[in-house]
C-alpha positions as CSV (number, residue, x, y, z in Angstrom):
1,M,-20.1,-67.7,51.3
2,T,-18.6,-65.3,53.6
3,K,-20.8,-64.1,56.6
4,L,-21.0,-60.2,57.3
5,S,-21.5,-59.2,60.9
6,T,-24.6,-57.4,61.7
7,E,-22.0,-54.4,62.4
8,D,-20.0,-55.1,59.3
9,R,-22.6,-54.9,57.3
10,D,-24.0,-51.4,59.1
11,E,-20.4,-50.0,58.7
12,L,-20.7,-50.4,54.6
13,D,-21.6,-48.0,52.9
14,K,-23.9,-47.9,50.4
15,G,-22.2,-47.8,47.1
16,S,-20.4,-51.3,48.7
17,F,-24.3,-53.1,47.5
18,A,-25.6,-53.8,44.7
19,F,-29.5,-52.1,45.6
20,P,-27.8,-49.3,47.4
21,K,-30.8,-47.2,48.5
22,Q,-32.5,-50.9,50.6
23,R,-28.5,-51.7,51.3
24,K,-29.2,-55.2,50.2
25,E,-27.0,-57.0,48.3
26,P,-23.5,-56.3,49.4
27,L,-20.9,-57.1,46.6
28,E,-17.2,-57.2,49.3
29,N,-16.3,-60.4,47.7
30,A,-16.7,-62.9,45.0
31,S,-19.1,-65.4,46.9
32,H,-21.1,-61.9,47.4
33,V,-21.6,-60.9,43.4
34,R,-22.2,-64.9,43.4
35,N,-24.9,-64.7,46.1
36,A,-26.4,-61.4,45.2
37,V,-26.7,-62.3,40.9
38,S,-29.0,-65.4,42.6
39,R,-31.0,-63.1,44.8
40,F,-31.5,-60.4,42.4
41,N,-34.9,-61.5,41.7
42,Q,-35.9,-61.7,45.2
43,V,-35.1,-57.8,45.6
44,K,-38.7,-56.3,46.5
45,D,-40.0,-52.6,45.7
46,V,-37.2,-51.5,43.3
47,S,-38.0,-50.3,39.4
48,D,-36.2,-51.4,36.5
49,D,-33.9,-48.2,36.4
50,E,-32.8,-49.6,39.6
51,R,-32.0,-53.1,38.6
52,D,-30.7,-51.8,35.7
53,A,-28.4,-49.9,37.8
54,A,-28.0,-52.5,40.6
55,W,-27.0,-54.9,37.6
56,K,-24.1,-52.4,36.4
57,R,-22.7,-52.2,40.2
58,I,-22.8,-55.7,40.1
59,E,-21.2,-56.0,36.8
60,A,-18.1,-54.6,37.8
61,A,-17.9,-56.1,41.2
62,A,-17.4,-59.5,39.7
63,K,-14.9,-57.8,37.0
64,K,-12.9,-56.6,40.1
65,H,-13.5,-59.9,42.0
66,G,-13.2,-62.5,38.7
67,V,-16.7,-63.9,39.0
68,D,-17.6,-65.0,35.9
69,L,-21.3,-64.0,34.5
70,Q,-23.3,-66.1,32.4
71,E,-25.9,-63.6,31.7
72,K,-25.6,-60.3,29.9
73,S,-28.4,-58.7,31.4
74,W,-30.1,-59.1,35.0
75,R,-33.6,-60.0,32.6
76,E,-31.5,-62.8,31.7
77,I,-31.0,-64.5,35.2
78,G,-33.0,-68.0,35.2
79,K,-33.8,-67.6,31.7
80,K,-31.2,-70.6,30.5
């Protein structure tokens, strides 16, 4: 995965994260998108509504960066 330095991460706008309020799971490239999916269920203290919104951001970033998502919803993560 492409590493973001603390400085680079701090410079990202909130819209660059799957979970913008918590600034969790950046979506800057394909590697970050795949990582956001794999770590999705590890994000704590977020509501289902926040997860729904985060998944929409992940889907948009996946399309932008050419990442094929196997899951149609965040609720499918780890079910296959």
